[in-house]
C-alpha positions as MATLAB code, in Angstrom:
seq = 'XXXXXXXXXXXXXXXXXXXXXXXXXXXXXXXXXXXXXXXXXXXXXXXXXXXXXXXXXXXXXXXXXXXXXXXXXXXXXXXXXXXXXXXXXXXXXXXXXXXXXXXXXXXXXXXXXXXXXXXXXXXXXXXXXXXXXXXXXXXXXXXXXXXXXXXXXXXXXXXXXXXXXXXXXXXXXXXXXXXXXXXXXXXXXXXXXXXXXXXXXXXXXXXXXXXXXXXXXXXXXXXXXXXXXXXXXXXXXXXXX';
ca = [
      12.256    6.479   30.513;
       8.996    5.145   30.850;
       7.675    7.395   33.957;
       8.345   10.334   31.910;
       6.491    9.168   28.933;
       3.466    8.395   31.095;
       3.556   11.985   32.694;
       2.321   13.383   29.142;
      -0.253   11.007   28.184;
      -3.687   12.641   27.540;
      -2.802   16.066   28.521;
      -3.791   17.847   25.269;
      -7.205   18.734   24.269;
      -7.642   19.800   20.493;
      -9.697   23.063   20.043;
     -13.528   22.286   19.702;
     -14.936   22.153   16.112;
     -18.370   23.229   17.228;
     -19.918   24.396   20.554;
     -23.368   23.640   19.709;
     -25.330   21.967   16.833;
     -29.053   22.628   16.533;
     -30.816   19.359   15.459;
     -32.664   20.965   12.560;
     -31.380   18.716    9.654;
     -32.405   14.823    9.263;
     -29.136   13.957    9.967;
     -28.945   15.685   13.038;
     -32.150   14.009   14.176;
     -30.895   10.740   13.074;
     -27.944   11.506   15.036;
     -29.809   12.014   18.290;
     -31.938    8.886   17.648;
     -28.782    7.002   17.382;
     -27.171    8.351   20.714;
     -30.777    6.970   22.266;
     -30.298    3.701   21.134;
     -33.302    4.322   18.379;
     -31.395    2.891   15.598;
     -34.472    1.683   13.790;
     -36.248    4.825   13.958;
     -32.931    6.688   12.845;
     -32.998    4.332    9.750;
     -36.198    4.923    8.626;
     -35.850    8.785    9.270;
     -33.010    9.001    6.964;
     -34.704    6.264    4.577;
     -37.554    8.336    3.968;
     -35.619   11.506    3.840;
     -33.257   10.004    1.202;
     -36.457    9.004   -0.773;
     -37.631   12.593   -0.808;
     -34.008   13.774   -2.079;
     -32.737   15.182    0.977;
     -28.781   15.156    0.625;
     -28.153   15.102    4.183;
     -30.254   11.986    4.447;
     -28.699   10.403    1.488;
     -25.350   10.835    3.226;
     -26.687    9.197    6.551;
     -28.283    6.243    4.434;
     -24.865    5.768    2.571;
     -23.223    5.492    6.269;
     -25.629    2.837    7.450;
     -24.835    0.511    4.449;
     -21.013    1.553    4.659;
     -20.979    0.528    8.314;
     -23.399   -2.383    8.570;
     -25.718   -0.420   10.971;
     -29.268   -1.953   11.053;
     -28.925   -3.313    7.585;
     -26.219   -5.713    6.002;
     -22.897   -4.130    4.940;
     -23.200   -3.154    1.364;
     -20.239   -0.948    0.135;
     -21.551   -0.806   -3.356;
     -24.759    0.761   -2.104;
     -23.007    2.898    0.246;
     -20.953    4.198   -2.689;
     -23.566    4.853   -4.712;
     -25.551    7.090   -2.198;
     -22.258    8.905   -1.148;
     -21.884    9.783   -4.786;
     -25.534   11.216   -4.849;
     -24.618   13.105   -1.784;
     -21.457   14.095   -3.120;
     -22.875   15.581   -6.016;
     -25.273   17.816   -3.590;
     -21.899   19.200   -1.919;
     -21.943   16.982    1.105;
     -18.405   17.245    2.615;
     -18.395   13.797    4.439;
     -19.884   12.040    1.413;
     -17.437   13.514   -0.679;
     -14.527   12.628    1.558;
     -15.967    8.972    1.994;
     -16.348    8.543   -1.687;
     -12.808    9.734   -2.131;
     -11.561    7.133    0.177;
     -13.671    4.240   -1.070;
     -12.156    5.109   -4.675;
      -8.764    5.276   -3.453;
      -8.841    1.994   -1.546;
     -10.581    0.182   -4.493;
     -13.877   -0.030   -2.773;
     -15.909    1.859   -5.354;
     -14.850    2.607   -9.235;
     -12.972    5.588  -10.254;
      -9.415    7.085  -10.472;
      -6.921    8.250   -8.064;
      -7.458   11.777   -9.811;
     -11.337   11.652   -8.981;
     -10.517   10.898   -5.429;
      -8.195   13.800   -5.105;
     -10.701   16.125   -6.673;
     -13.288   14.913   -4.171;
     -10.870   15.299   -1.176;
     -10.178   18.824   -2.658;
     -14.056   19.657   -2.631;
     -14.542   18.387    1.065;
     -11.360   20.261    2.200;
     -12.624   23.392    0.724;
     -15.762   23.073    3.256;
     -13.119   22.483    6.201;
     -13.698   19.028    6.574;
     -10.379   18.034    8.477;
     -10.397   14.326    7.361;
     -10.179   15.546    3.720;
      -7.258   17.743    4.754;
      -5.399   14.737    6.176;
      -6.318   13.000    2.984;
      -4.935   15.334    0.663;
      -1.911   15.594    2.414;
      -1.377   11.782    1.926;
      -2.052   11.922   -1.716;
       0.574   14.843   -2.161;
       2.996   12.819    0.088;
       2.638    9.629   -2.016;
       1.743   11.180   -5.530;
      -1.579    9.283   -5.942;
      -3.933   11.607   -8.160;
      -1.363   14.398   -8.149;
       2.508   14.879   -8.319;
       4.161   14.097   -5.346;
       4.607   17.252   -3.213;
       5.967   16.992    0.135;
       5.475   20.652    0.797;
       1.877   20.454    0.155;
       1.528   17.708    2.235;
       3.049   19.584    5.103;
       0.378   22.399    4.341;
      -2.537   20.201    4.643;
      -1.538   18.160    7.569;
      -0.781   21.408    9.312;
      -4.303   22.891    8.332;
      -6.154   19.914    9.592;
      -3.624   19.617   12.969;
      -4.667   23.218   13.695;
      -8.152   22.345   13.267;
      -7.886   19.790   15.867;
      -7.692   16.602   13.738;
      -5.032   14.018   15.290;
      -4.457   12.409   12.164;
      -3.037   15.513   10.916;
      -0.640   15.840   13.921;
       0.740   12.297   13.325;
       1.090   13.121    9.895;
       3.521   16.070   10.727;
       5.308   13.554   12.669;
       5.581   11.370    9.910;
       6.993   14.119    7.724;
       9.663   15.067   10.286;
      10.770   11.383   10.833;
      11.639   11.020    7.231;
      12.593   14.359    6.299;
       9.983   14.539    3.717;
       9.383   18.555    2.838;
      11.271   19.258    6.163;
      14.490   18.669    7.674;
      14.706   15.410    9.194;
      14.268   15.824   13.004;
      13.538   12.861   15.398;
      12.813   14.957   18.466;
      10.164   17.139   16.343;
       8.630   13.943   15.227;
       8.267   12.488   18.588;
       6.672   15.698   19.807;
       3.986   15.457   17.128;
       3.547   11.942   17.808;
       3.093   12.553   21.711;
       0.630   15.177   20.862;
      -1.231   12.959   18.467;
      -1.282   10.031   21.236;
      -2.303   12.561   23.955;
      -5.313   13.082   21.632;
      -6.380    9.334   21.461;
      -4.869    8.466   18.197;
      -3.751    4.864   18.531;
      -1.155    5.471   15.537;
       0.209    8.217   17.034;
       0.899    6.104   20.128;
       2.410    3.466   18.420;
       4.478    5.693   16.521;
       5.636    7.656   19.589;
       6.476    4.414   21.498;
       8.522    3.115   18.590;
      10.643    6.131   17.922;
      11.195    6.978   21.673;
      12.131    3.436   22.745;
      15.691    4.035   23.504;
      15.361    7.762   24.488;
      16.873    8.755   27.747;
      15.351   10.949   30.177;
      17.052   13.883   28.621;
      15.769   13.199   25.237;
      12.420   12.518   26.455;
      12.265   15.730   28.397;
      13.200   17.601   25.113;
      10.320   15.684   23.376;
       7.950   16.802   26.242;
       8.854   20.542   26.323;
       8.433   20.566   22.414;
       5.389   18.910   22.238;
       3.962   21.488   24.974;
       5.285   24.314   22.582;
       3.841   22.874   19.581;
       0.488   22.211   21.394;
       0.329   25.903   22.114;
       1.179   26.892   18.692;
      -1.641   24.553   17.570;
      -4.088   26.023   19.839;
      -4.519   23.054   22.065;
      -5.002   23.709   25.842;
      -3.851   21.464   28.801;
      -6.539   19.012   30.232;
      -4.409   18.601   32.996;
      -1.084   19.750   34.140;
       2.032   17.234   34.166;
       2.290   15.284   37.117;
       5.476   15.787   39.093;
       7.893   12.785   39.500;
];
C-alpha cells in the first residue's frame, strides 16, 4: 500500500499563473532585491514608496511588519497598512486584511472580512477564493452554503491553488454540498499533496491509511483524471512497480 502511495508523490504541476513579470512596480523591484538578499535596500525602497502614497509599496511595507522581516513583527501596524492598500484595491492586501480580521488579529467583523475576500477574489487572487470557500463552508460572515464553498474551492483549484484542491477533498470526505465519497476525497488530497501542500498530504495519509492496493489504484486513477480536468500536467510519469 505504501509503495503505491509513493508512486504518485509530486507528479502533478499546477498551471502557471504567470509566465513573466516585468519589474516595473516598487513591489516587483523590492521582490527582486529580496531574492538577491538585499533586504535592507528592499525595505528602504518600499518605505519611501509608501511615504509617497504608492499602494503597491504600502502593501509590501505591511508585509514586512506582518512577517517581521527587517523590522520587529507588528501586526497592528501591518493591519493599518494593509487597510490603506486594500482601500486602494490591492488584492493581496484585501485578502490578508480579511484573514487578520477573521482570526482576530485586526479589528473588524466577519462580514467585513467576507467583503474583503470578495473584492480580492474578483481580481482573481486565488487565496481569497479559498478564504471565501471557507467562509461559506463555516457560515462566517455569510450564511452557510456548501454549494458556494464548492464553487470557490473549484475556482481556486482550477487556477492552481493547492488549498482549493484540498478543500474539495474535505467537502467530499464529509459529504458537504456533494455526495460523500472517500475515494474522490482521497484523489483530491493526493493531488494537493503532489503540489506540495502539507495539509493535503496529512489528509491523504490519514484517509488512505487502511486502503488496500485496489483502493489505492482507484485513488491514483481518479487523481489522474481530476488533474487533467483541472488542467494540471504531469511532471513525471508514475514509476512502474
